[in-house]
C-alpha positions in Angstrom: 140.7 109.4 137.0 141.0 105.7 137.7 143.5 103.3 136.4 142.6 99.9 135.0 144.7 96.9 135.8 144.7 93.5 134.2 146.4 91.2 136.7 147.9 87.9 135.5 148.9 84.9 137.3 152.3 83.4 137.0 151.1 81.1 134.2 149.8 84.1 132.2 146.1 83.4 132.7 143.9 86.3 133.7 142.6 86.5 137.2 139.1 87.7 138.2 139.2 91.5 138.5 137.6 93.3 141.4 135.3 95.9 140.0 134.0 99.2 141.4 131.6 101.7 139.9 132.1 105.3 140.9 129.0 106.2 139.0 125.6 105.7 140.6 124.3 102.5 139.1 120.9 102.1 137.8 118.9 99.0 138.6 120.5 96.1 136.8 118.4 93.4 135.2 120.0 90.9 137.5 118.6 92.3 140.7 120.3 89.8 143.0 123.7 90.1 141.5 125.2 91.9 144.6 124.1 89.1 146.8 126.1 86.6 144.8 129.2 87.8 146.5 130.9 89.6 143.6 132.0 93.1 144.4 131.6 95.9 141.8 134.7 97.9 141.6 136.8 99.0 138.7 140.4 100.2 138.2 140.8 101.8 134.8 143.8 103.5 133.4 142.2 104.1 130.0 142.2 107.9 130.6 138.6 108.2 129.6 137.2 108.1 133.1 135.0 105.5 134.6 131.8 106.9 133.3 132.1 105.0 130.0 133.5 101.8 131.5 131.6 98.7 130.8 133.0 96.7 133.8 130.4 98.0 136.4 127.8 96.0 134.6 129.6 92.7 134.9 128.4 92.1 138.4 127.2 88.6 138.7 128.8 86.4 136.1 132.6 85.6 136.0 134.2 88.1 133.5 136.0 85.1 131.9 132.6 84.0 130.5 132.0 87.4 128.8 133.5 89.5 126.1 134.0 92.8 127.9 132.8 94.7 124.9 129.5 92.9 124.9 128.0 94.8 127.9 125.6 97.6 127.0 125.7 100.6 129.3 122.8 101.1 131.6 122.1 104.9 131.3 122.2 107.6 128.7 125.5 109.0 129.8 127.0 105.6 129.4 125.6 105.4 125.9 127.4 108.5 124.9 130.7 107.4 126.2 130.5 103.7 125.6 133.8 102.1 124.7 135.3 98.7 124.7 137.9 97.6 127.2 141.3 97.9 125.5 142.5 94.7 123.9 146.2 95.5 123.9 147.0 94.0 127.3 144.9 91.0 127.9 142.9 90.4 124.7 144.6 87.1 123.8 144.5 85.7 127.3 140.8 86.7 127.8 139.8 85.2 124.4 141.6 82.0 125.1 140.1 81.7 128.6 136.6 82.4 127.3 136.8 79.8 124.6 138.4 77.3 127.0 135.4 77.6 129.3 132.7 77.9 126.7 130.3 75.0 126.3 131.1 75.0 122.6 134.8 74.3 123.2 135.8 75.3 119.7 138.9 73.8 118.2 140.4 73.9 114.8 141.5 70.8 112.9 145.0 71.2 111.8 145.2 72.4 108.2 141.4 72.3 107.6 140.1 75.5 109.1 137.0 73.5 110.3 135.6 74.1 113.7 134.4 71.0 115.5 132.0 70.7 118.4 133.0 69.3 121.7 130.4 67.0 123.1 128.8 67.9 126.5 130.7 66.5 129.5 129.4 65.9 133.0 131.4 69.0 134.2 129.8 71.2 131.6 126.4 70.0 132.6 127.0 71.0 136.2 128.2 74.5 135.3 125.9 76.3 132.8 127.7 79.0 130.8 125.9 81.2 128.4 127.4 82.5 125.2 127.4 86.0 123.7 125.6 86.1 120.4 126.5 89.0 118.0 124.9 89.5 114.6 126.4 91.7 111.9 124.5 93.2 109.0 121.9 90.4 108.8 119.8 90.6 105.6 117.3 87.9 104.6 115.0 87.8 101.6 112.8 85.2 99.9 111.5 84.8 96.4 107.7 84.9 96.1 105.8 83.7 93.1 102.4 85.2 92.0 100.2 84.8 89.1 99.4 81.7 87.0 101.2 79.9 84.2 102.4 82.5 81.6 101.5 85.4 83.9 103.4 84.0 86.8 106.0 86.4 88.3 108.7 86.0 90.9 109.5 88.9 93.1 112.0 89.2 95.9 110.7 90.2 99.3 113.1 91.4 101.9 112.4 90.0 105.4 115.3 91.5 107.4 117.1 94.8 106.6 120.7 95.3 107.9 120.1 94.0 111.4 122.9 94.5 113.9 123.0 93.6 117.6 124.4 91.8 120.6 122.7 89.4 123.0 124.5 88.3 126.1 123.6 85.9 129.0 120.2 87.0 130.3 116.7 87.3 129.0 116.8 88.7 125.5 113.4 89.5 123.9 112.6 90.1 120.2 109.4 92.1 120.1 107.3 93.1 117.1 103.9 92.9 115.4 102.8 90.1 113.2 105.0 89.9 110.1 107.8 92.0 111.6 110.5 89.4 111.0 111.1 88.4 114.6 110.7 84.7 114.0 112.9 84.9 110.9 115.6 86.7 113.0 115.4 84.1 115.6 115.8 81.3 113.1 118.8 83.1 111.5 120.5 83.4 114.9 119.7 79.7 115.6 121.2 78.7 112.2 117.8 77.2 111.1 117.2 79.3 108.0 117.9 78.3 104.5 121.2 80.0 103.5 119.6 81.0 100.2 118.8 84.7 100.4 120.7 85.1 103.6 123.7 87.4 104.1 125.6 88.8 107.1 127.4 87.1 110.0 126.4 85.6 113.3 129.2 85.2 115.9 129.1 83.1 119.1 131.6 84.3 121.7 133.4 86.2 119.0 133.8 83.4 116.5 131.6 82.2 113.6 128.8 79.7 114.4 130.1 76.1 114.3 128.6 74.2 111.3 126.5 72.1 113.8 125.4 75.0 115.9 121.7 74.1 115.6 122.5 70.7 117.1 124.4 72.1 120.2 122.0 75.0 120.9 118.5 74.6 122.3 115.5 75.6 120.2 111.9 75.5 121.6 109.4 75.7 118.7 106.1 77.5 118.9 104.0 74.4 118.7 104.9 71.9 121.5 106.7 68.9 120.0 106.7 66.1 122.6 105.3 62.5 122.5 102.0 62.9 124.3 101.7 59.2 125.1 104.9 59.3 127.1 105.4 60.7 130.6 107.4 63.9 131.3 110.3 61.9 132.6 110.3 59.5 129.6 110.4 62.4 127.2 113.4 63.9 129.0 115.1 60.5 129.2 114.6 60.1 125.4 116.4 63.5 124.9 119.2 62.6 127.3 119.7 59.2 125.7 120.1 60.6 122.2 121.7 64.0 122.8 124.2 63.2 125.5 127.2 61.2 124.3 127.8 57.6 125.3 130.8 58.7 127.4 128.3 59.9 130.0 127.0 56.9 131.9 123.3 56.0 132.2 123.4 56.9 135.9 124.7 60.4 135.1 122.1 60.8 132.4 119.4 59.9 134.9 120.8 62.4 137.4 120.7 65.0 134.7 117.0 64.2 134.0 116.1 64.4 137.6 118.0 67.7 137.9 116.1 69.2 135.0 112.8 68.0 136.4 113.5 69.7 139.7 114.8 72.9 138.1 111.7 73.3 136.0 109.3 72.5 138.8 108.0 69.3 137.2 108.5 66.9 140.1 104.7 66.5 140.8 103.9 65.6 137.2 107.2 63.8 136.3 105.5 60.4 135.9 102.3 61.8 134.3 101.6 61.5 130.6 102.1 64.7 128.6 98.7 64.1 126.9 97.2 64.0 123.4 93.8 64.8 121.9 92.5 61.5 123.3 94.6 61.2 126.5 94.2 63.8 129.3 97.7 64.9 130.4 99.6 67.8 132.0 98.6 71.4 131.8 99.7 73.7 129.0 102.4 75.4 131.1 103.8 72.0 132.2 103.8 70.9 128.6 105.8 74.0 127.6 108.2 73.4 130.5 108.7 69.8 129.3 109.6 71.2 125.8 112.1 73.5 127.5 113.5 70.7 129.5 114.2 68.6 126.5 116.4 71.4 125.1 118.1 72.1 128.4 119.3 68.5 128.7 122.6 69.3 126.9 123.1 72.6 128.8 123.2 74.5 125.5 125.2 77.7 125.2 122.2 79.5 123.9 118.5 78.7 124.3 116.1 80.0 121.6 112.3 80.1 122.0 109.8 81.0 119.3 106.9 82.8 121.0 106.8 80.6 124.1 103.6 82.2 125.4 101.5 81.3 122.4 98.4 79.3 123.4 98.9 79.9 127.1 96.6 81.9 129.4 98.0 85.1 131.0 98.9 83.4 134.3 100.6 80.4 132.7 102.5 82.6 130.3 103.7 84.7 133.2 104.9 81.6 135.0 106.8 80.4 132.0 108.6 83.7 131.6 109.4 83.8 135.3 111.0 80.3 134.9 113.1 81.6 131.9 114.2 84.6 134.0 115.3 82.2 136.7 117.2 80.1 134.2 118.9 83.3 132.8 120.1 84.3 136.2 122.1 81.1 136.4 124.2 82.2 133.5 122.2 81.0 130.5 121.7 83.0 127.3 118.0 83.0 126.4 116.8 84.6 123.2 113.1 84.5 122.3 110.5 86.1 120.2 107.2 87.4 121.7 104.2 89.3 120.3 102.4 91.3 122.9 103.5 90.6 126.5 101.8 92.1 129.5 103.7 94.4 131.8 104.6 91.7 134.4 106.3 89.8 131.6 107.9 92.9 130.0 109.7 94.0 133.2 111.5 90.6 133.3 113.4 91.4 130.0 117.1 92.2 130.2 117.4 93.3 126.6 114.9 94.3 124.0 115.1 94.2 120.2 112.1 95.9 118.6 111.4 94.9 115.0 108.9 96.2 112.4 108.9 95.3 108.7 112.3 93.6 109.2 113.9 96.8 110.5 115.4 97.4 113.9 113.6 100.2 115.8 115.4 99.7 119.1 118.1 97.4 120.4 119.4 97.7 123.9 118.5 97.4 127.6 114.7 96.8 128.0 114.6 99.2 131.0 115.9 102.1 128.8 113.4 101.6 126.0 110.8 104.0 127.3 113.5 106.6 128.0 114.8 106.2 124.4 111.4 106.6 122.8 110.8 109.6 125.1 114.0 111.2 123.8 112.8 111.0 120.2 109.4 112.4 121.0 107.2 109.5 121.8 105.8 109.7 125.4 104.2 106.7 127.0 101.0 107.5 128.9 101.0 106.7 132.6 100.0 103.2 133.5 100.3 102.1 129.9 102.0 98.7 129.2 105.3 99.5 127.4 104.9 96.6 125.0 101.4 97.8 124.0 102.8 101.3 123.6 105.6 100.2 121.3 103.2 98.2 119.1 100.8 101.2 119.0 103.6 103.5 117.9 104.6 101.0 115.1 101.0 100.6 114.0 100.5 104.4 114.0 97.4 104.4 116.2 98.9 105.7 119.4 98.2 109.1 120.9 101.9 109.4 121.3 102.2 109.1 117.5 99.5 111.7 116.9 101.3 114.1 119.2 104.6 113.5 117.4 103.4 113.8 113.8 104.2 117.5 113.7 107.8 116.8 114.7 108.4 113.9 112.5 107.3 114.1 108.9 106.8 110.7 107.3 109.0 109.7 104.4 107.7 108.4 101.1 108.7 104.7 101.2 106.4 103.2 98.7 104.2 100.3 99.3 106.6 97.5 99.8 106.6 96.2 103.3 108.2 92.8 104.1 106.9 90.3 106.5 108.0 86.8 107.5 106.0 85.2 104.8 106.6 87.8 102.2 103.2 89.4 102.4 102.7 93.1 103.1 101.2 93.9 106.4 98.5 96.5 106.2 98.3 97.0 109.9 101.8 98.5 110.1 102.3 102.2 109.2 105.4 102.0 106.9 106.1 105.7 107.1 106.2 105.6 110.9 108.4 102.6 110.8 110.9 104.3 108.5 111.0 107.4 110.7 111.7 105.3 113.8 114.3 103.2 111.9 116.1 106.3 110.8 116.1 107.8 114.2 117.5 104.6 115.7 120.3 104.6 113.1 121.2 108.2 114.1 121.1 107.5 117.8 124.0 107.1 120.1 122.6 103.7 121.1 123.1 102.4 117.6 126.5 103.9 117.3 127.5 102.3 120.6 126.3 98.9 119.3 128.2 99.3 116.1 131.4 100.2 118.0 131.0 97.2 120.2 130.5 95.0 117.2 133.6 96.5 115.6 135.6 95.5 118.7 134.2 92.0 118.4 135.4 91.7 114.8 138.8 93.2 115.8 139.1 90.6 118.6 138.8 87.8 116.2 142.2 86.4 115.5 143.3 85.0 112.2 142.5 81.6 113.5 138.9 82.4 113.7 138.7 84.0 110.3 137.3 81.1 108.4 135.0 81.0 105.4 131.3 80.4 105.8 130.5 76.7 106.1 127.3 74.9 105.3 125.3 74.0 108.3 125.5 70.3 109.2 123.8 67.9 111.6 126.0 65.9 114.0 125.0 63.1 116.3 126.1 62.2 119.8 125.3 58.5 119.4 125.6 55.8 116.8 122.9 54.4 114.5 122.0 51.3 116.7 121.5 53.5 119.8 119.2 55.8 117.8 117.3 52.8 116.3 116.8 51.3 119.8 115.4 54.4 121.4 113.2 55.5 118.6 111.8 52.0 118.2 111.2 51.8 121.9 109.3 55.1 121.7 107.3 53.9 118.7 106.2 50.7 120.5 105.3 52.6 123.7 103.2 55.0 121.6 101.4 52.0 120.0 100.7 50.2 123.2 99.5 53.3 125.0 97.4 54.5 122.1 95.9 51.3 120.9 92.8 52.7 119.3 94.2 52.6 115.7 95.6 49.1 116.0 92.6 47.6 117.7 90.3 49.2 115.1 92.4 47.8 112.3 92.3 44.3 113.7 88.6 44.5 114.4 87.7 45.7 110.9 90.0 42.9 109.5 88.1 40.2 111.5 84.7 41.5 110.4 85.7 41.7 106.7 87.2 38.2 106.8 84.0 36.8 108.3 81.8 38.6 105.8 84.0 37.4 102.8 84.1 33.9 104.2 80.3 33.8 104.6 79.6 35.2 101.1 81.9 32.8 99.3 81.5 29.9 101.7 81.6 26.4 100.1 82.2 27.6 96.5 81.8 24.9 94.0 84.1 24.1 91.1 81.5 24.7 88.3 81.5 27.6 85.9 79.7 30.0 88.4 81.9 28.7 91.2 85.1 29.6 89.3 83.7 33.1 88.7 83.0 33.5 92.4 86.4 32.1 93.3 88.1 34.6 91.1 86.0 37.4 92.7 87.0 36.2 96.2 90.7 36.3 95.2 90.2 39.8 93.8 88.6 41.0 97.0 91.2 39.7 99.4 94.0 41.4 97.4 92.1 44.6 97.1 91.3 44.7 100.8 95.0 44.6 101.7 95.6 47.6 99.5 92.9 49.8 101.0 93.8 48.6 104.5 97.2 50.2 104.0 95.7 53.7 103.6 96.0 54.2 107.4 99.8 54.4 106.9 99.6 57.9 105.7 99.2 59.2 109.2 102.6 57.9 110.2 104.6 60.7 108.6 102.0 63.5 108.7 100.9 63.1 112.3 104.4 63.4 113.8 106.0 65.4 111.0 106.7 68.5 113.2 108.2 66.3 115.9 110.4 64.5 113.4 111.6 67.7 111.6 112.5 69.4 114.9 114.3 66.4 116.4 116.1 65.5 113.2 117.3 69.1 112.8 118.5 69.1 116.5 120.6 66.0 116.0 118.5 63.4 117.9 118.6 60.8 115.2 119.3 60.0 111.5 116.5 59.8 109.0 117.3 56.1 108.4 117.0 55.3 112.1 113.7 57.1 112.4 112.3 55.4 109.3 113.3 51.9 110.3 112.0 52.4 113.9 108.7 53.6 112.4 108.5 50.5 110.3 109.2 48.3 113.2 106.4 49.9 115.1 103.9 49.8 112.2 104.6 46.8 110.0 104.3 44.1 112.6 101.1 45.2 114.5 99.4 47.2 111.7 100.2 45.3 108.5 101.5 41.9 109.3 99.1 40.9 112.0 95.9 41.9 110.1 97.1 40.1 107.0 97.7 36.9 108.9 94.4 37.1 110.7 92.5 37.8 107.5 94.2 34.8 105.8 93.5 32.4 108.7 89.8 33.2 108.7 89.0 33.7 105.0 91.1 30.9 103.5 89.4 28.0 105.2 85.8 29.5 105.1 86.0 30.1 101.3 87.3 26.5 100.9 90.6 27.0 99.0 92.8 24.0 98.6 93.4 22.4 102.1 97.2 22.1 101.8 99.5 23.7 104.3 102.0 24.8 101.8 99.4 26.6 99.7 97.9 28.2 102.8 101.2 29.7 103.8 101.8 30.8 100.2 98.5 32.6 100.3 99.3 34.3 103.6 102.7 35.4 102.4 101.3 36.9 99.3 98.8 39.0 101.2 101.5 40.2 103.6 103.7 41.3 100.7 100.7 43.0 99.0 100.1 44.9 102.2 103.8 45.9 102.5 103.9 47.1 98.9 100.7 49.2 99.3 102.0 50.6 102.6 105.3 51.6 100.9 103.4 53.5 98.2 101.2 55.2 100.9 104.3 56.3 102.8 105.9 57.6 99.6 102.9 59.8 98.8 102.3 61.0 102.4 105.9 61.9 102.9 105.5 65.1 100.8 102.1 66.1 102.2 101.1 68.1 105.3 97.4 67.4 105.2 96.0 64.0 105.8 92.9 64.6 103.6 95.0 65.5 100.5 97.2 62.5 101.0 94.2 60.3 101.4 92.7 61.6 98.2 95.8 61.0 96.1 96.3 57.5 97.5 92.7 56.6 96.8 93.0 57.8 93.2 96.2 55.7 92.7 94.5 52.6 94.1 91.4 53.0 91.9 93.7 53.2 88.8 95.4 50.1 90.0 92.1 48.2 90.4 91.1 49.2 86.9 94.3 47.7 85.5 94.2 44.6 87.7 92.7 42.6 85.0 89.2 41.8 86.4 87.3 45.0 85.8 88.7 45.8 82.3 89.8 43.5 79.5 93.5 44.5 79.4 94.1 43.5 75.7 91.4 45.9 74.6 93.0 48.9 76.4 94.6 51.4 74.1 98.3 50.9 73.7 99.3 54.3 75.2 97.5 53.3 78.4 98.3 49.6 78.5 101.6 50.2 80.3 99.8 51.2 83.5 99.1 47.5 84.2 102.7 47.0 85.2 102.2 49.4 88.2 99.1 47.6 89.4 99.7 46.0 92.8 96.4 44.0 92.8 97.3 42.6 89.4 100.4 40.8 90.7 98.7 39.9 93.9 95.7 38.4 92.1 97.9 36.3 89.9 100.0 34.9 92.7 97.1 34.0 95.1 95.2 32.4 92.2 98.1 30.3 91.2 98.9 29.3 94.7 95.5 28.4 96.2 93.5 26.9 93.3 93.7 23.3 92.3 91.5 23.9 89.3 93.5 24.5 86.1 90.5 26.4 84.6 90.6 28.9 87.4 94.3 29.5 87.0 94.0 29.9 83.2 91.1 32.3 83.6 93.1 34.5 86.0 96.1 34.3 83.7 94.0 35.6 80.7 92.5 38.3 82.9 95.7 39.6 84.2 97.8 38.9 81.0 100.3 36.9 83.0 101.6 34.0 81.0 101.2 30.5 82.4 103.0 27.4 81.1 100.0 25.1 80.3 102.2 22.0 80.1 103.5 22.6 83.6 100.0 23.4 84.7 98.8 20.0 83.6 101.8 18.5 85.5 100.7 20.3 88.7 103.3 23.1 88.5 102.1 26.7 88.4 105.0 28.8 87.3 104.0 32.2 86.0 105.9 34.8 83.9 105.1 38.5 84.2 
C-alpha cells in the first residue's frame, strides 16, 4: 500500500509531484508523454491502493494545469475503483494555482460576483494551456411549430437529454449520426446556444463559464468563414489585430502570426489568396487550417470545431485531424463533432462521446470504447472500423445488433426522437438507442464520471458559486481600431474583386449615353416639356434600381459577420460603417456622379454650374436612400433571390406613386398615403425644380407629384417647394 504525499514549498504553493504507476499501464493517448521527461510515479496514502489512483495518467502535462479528478482511468479495473484525489490537504492550493495559470485568469470584482476575462498576454501566447471542460445535466429543447393558421400547433422537442461528461486537454470527439445532437452539444459547451430551453451547467476548470467565454474560446464553424480575396497571412493579421489587445505591440502580433503559420504548416501558401468562386486559391485543407489559425491567434483555453472534415477528401481530412492531434499534444483542449471518421482518424481520439437522439451512449477514453461495447454484448467484427461499427449499432443494422437482440429486449419508447433541428430521424432505431443509453447509465463508467463531476462541484469554493449570467460579447480593442481594420478589409476586397464595381460603372456609362442620345437637344415646346419630364423621371428611377446590388452586402458575408461578431472581433456599428465606406463611395457615389456628368449636358438642361451640382447631389441622395432601403430589407434575408424580389416590389410601388404614371389626386384615399414613401416622387420634384428654367415644366412636375410650388416665387426665379 503506497502513501500519497502533497509536498509544499515554504510559501505554501504546491510543487510538482513525481508520479509512479505500480499498475501495468495501457497505451496512453499521448504516446510520447514519457519522452517529455516527466516521470510516472505515485505516492499515495489514501489507503485504497494505487490501482484506483488517477495520477498515473497525468504523465505529460504539469499537474498544476489539471484538476486531478478530471482524469479518466485507462482500464476496466480503474473504472471500478476510480476515485478523486483527496481535497483535504491541497485542494485550495491546487485550485488557486490552476486558476492563476489558466489562460482565462478568472477574477471576481469586489462585491459584484461577476467574473471578468483577463486579456491574452505575450506570456500566455507562448505557453498554451488547455482547460478542463465539465458539463453537468445538460438538457436542451426547442419549440417547433407545425400546421397553418388556426391549426398551428407548437410542440417542444428535446434535443439533449441529461448529458454529463468531462473533457480535458487532448483530442475530444463527439460522434453520432445525423440529428444526434452533437452540434447542439458542441454549441452548448461553447456558450453559443440560445439560453431559452437550456438547463444544466458547464464548468471551465471547475468554475462557471465566464459571461464572455465565446469570445475567449476558439470556435471553427463547419463552413469556412474567411475573406477569400485576402491572403492567408492577411486573414491571420486581421484576427490578431482585432482579438489581441493593444497592450501587445504590432511586432509581437506579427511574430504571433508567423508562429501560427509555421505551426499549421502554411508557410508555402502564407502569401497566397485563400480564394473565392471566381479566384483560384489554396486547397480545401489549407483553407480549413487558415480557419483554425484565426481561432488559435489568442491561444484559447478551449478550441471547438464543428465537423472539421466536412467537404474534405479522405486524405485531407486525415491531415487536418493529425494537425489537431499535434496541437492537442502541446497542451490544448480540442473538442469537435464528427460524423463518420475512418479508422486512421478514429485512432487519434483521446476521448469519445457517443450520442444518439440526444442521449449519451458512451463517454470515456476512445481506446476503451470497443471493450465497453463488447462488455454489454456488442462485438465488433475483425477489421471493421470502430466508428462505422458504433453507427451501425445505433442504426440497428449491424450484425452485432442482430446477435444481441436475444439478450437485450427493446423497450417501448414511443415515436418521439429528437434531433438537432427538432425532426425525428427515421434512420435511428429508438429502441436500440434506449437500450444502449440505459446500459450506459448502469455502467461503472457512468458512475465514475458522476463521481468525478461530484468532486468538481465539491471543489468549487463559495467564491465560485455565482448565479448564471447572460452571455456577453467583449472586445479587445476600441471602436476606431475596429473601424480601421474592417474598412481596410472591405476596400481590399473591393480592389481585388473589381467585377461588381466595374460592371456597375460600365452599365452606368452605357445608360447615361443612351438616355442622353434619346433626349438629346429637347426643345421647350409642349412635346419637349413632356420629354423633359420623362428624362427626369428616368434618371431618378435609374438610381433606385441601380441600388438593388446593395442586397448582396449583408447576405454574401452574413456567415462571416455572425461568426466574427459573436467571437468579439468587432461591434455591429464598426462593421456597418466600414461596409458603407467600402460600398457608398465606389458603388453609389461614383456611378451617380458619372451618370450626372454625361446625361445632364447631353439632354440639355440649364447650363448653370449651380444647377448642375444640385442635380448631381439630388441623384446621389436618391441613390443613398434607395441603398438604405435595400440594406434594411436584405438584413433579414438569407437568400439573395427573395430579397431581390421584395425590393423590386417595393420599388414598383414607389414608381406607381411617383406622380408620373398615376394621377395621384384620383387615387383612393386609403391608398393615397403611400405617396409619402415614394423615393422617386421626391427625387423627381427636386431635380425638376433644380434643372429646369421653364416655369411650365416646374408647374407640371408639381401637379404630377402633388408637391406645392409658390408660383409668385417661381415667376421671380425662385423654386422653393413644400412637401
